[in-house]
C-alpha positions as CSV (number, residue, x, y, z in Angstrom):
1,M,125.1,220.0,-16.8
2,T,126.9,222.4,-14.6
3,A,125.5,225.4,-16.6
4,I,122.0,224.2,-15.6
5,L,122.9,223.9,-12.0
6,D,124.6,227.3,-12.1
7,G,121.5,228.8,-13.6
8,I,119.3,227.3,-10.9
9,L,121.6,228.5,-8.1
10,A,121.6,232.0,-9.6
11,M,117.8,232.0,-9.8
12,L,117.6,231.0,-6.1
13,R,120.1,233.7,-5.1
14,N,118.5,236.5,-7.1
15,H,114.8,235.6,-6.9
16,W,114.6,233.6,-3.7
17,F,110.9,234.0,-3.2
18,W,110.0,232.6,-6.6
19,G,112.6,229.9,-6.4
20,A,111.3,228.8,-3.0
21,T,107.7,228.9,-4.3
22,T,108.6,226.8,-7.3
23,L,110.5,224.2,-5.2
24,V,107.6,224.0,-2.7
25,C,105.0,223.5,-5.6
26,L,107.2,220.9,-7.3
27,T,107.6,219.0,-4.1
28,W,103.9,219.1,-3.3
29,Y,102.9,218.0,-6.8
30,S,105.4,215.1,-6.8
31,T,104.2,213.9,-3.4
32,V,100.5,214.0,-4.4
33,T,101.3,212.2,-7.7
34,I,103.3,209.4,-6.1
35,Y,100.6,209.0,-3.3
36,V,97.8,208.7,-5.9
37,A,99.8,206.3,-8.0
38,I,100.5,204.0,-5.1
39,K,96.9,204.0,-3.8
40,G,95.6,203.6,-7.3
41,A,97.8,200.6,-8.0
42,A,96.7,199.0,-4.7
43,D,93.1,199.6,-5.5
44,I,93.4,198.0,-9.0
45,R,95.3,195.1,-7.5
46,N,92.4,194.5,-5.0
47,M,89.8,194.8,-7.8
48,L,91.6,192.3,-10.0
49,R,92.0,189.9,-7.0
50,K,88.2,190.1,-6.3
51,L,87.5,189.4,-10.0
52,S,89.8,186.4,-10.1
53,D,88.3,185.0,-6.9
54,G,84.9,185.1,-8.4
55,A,83.5,187.3,-5.8
56,P,79.9,188.4,-6.5
57,R,79.3,191.9,-7.7
58,S,77.9,194.3,-5.3
59,Q,74.2,194.8,-5.7
60,E,73.3,198.3,-6.7
61,P,70.0,199.6,-5.2
62,S,67.2,199.3,-7.7
63,V,65.9,202.6,-9.0
64,Q,62.1,202.8,-9.4
65,V,60.9,205.0,-12.2
66,R,57.6,206.6,-11.6
67,E,55.4,207.2,-14.6
68,Q,53.2,210.2,-14.8
C-alpha cells in the first residue's frame, strides 16, 4: 500500500501539471456522478410515489396526422 502512495507522490512531484489535471478531473467526475445519482434516486422515488398514490397520468397532446 505504501508503494502505491509513494508512486502517486513521486508522480505529483515529477509531473505536477499532469498530476494536478488528473486530480481535478477525478474530483469533477466524482462530483457529477454523485449529484446525478442523488437527483436520479429522488426522481425515481417521486415517480414511484405518484404511481402508488394512483395519480392520473399526464395527458400528452394529441398529434393530428394529415393525410395527403
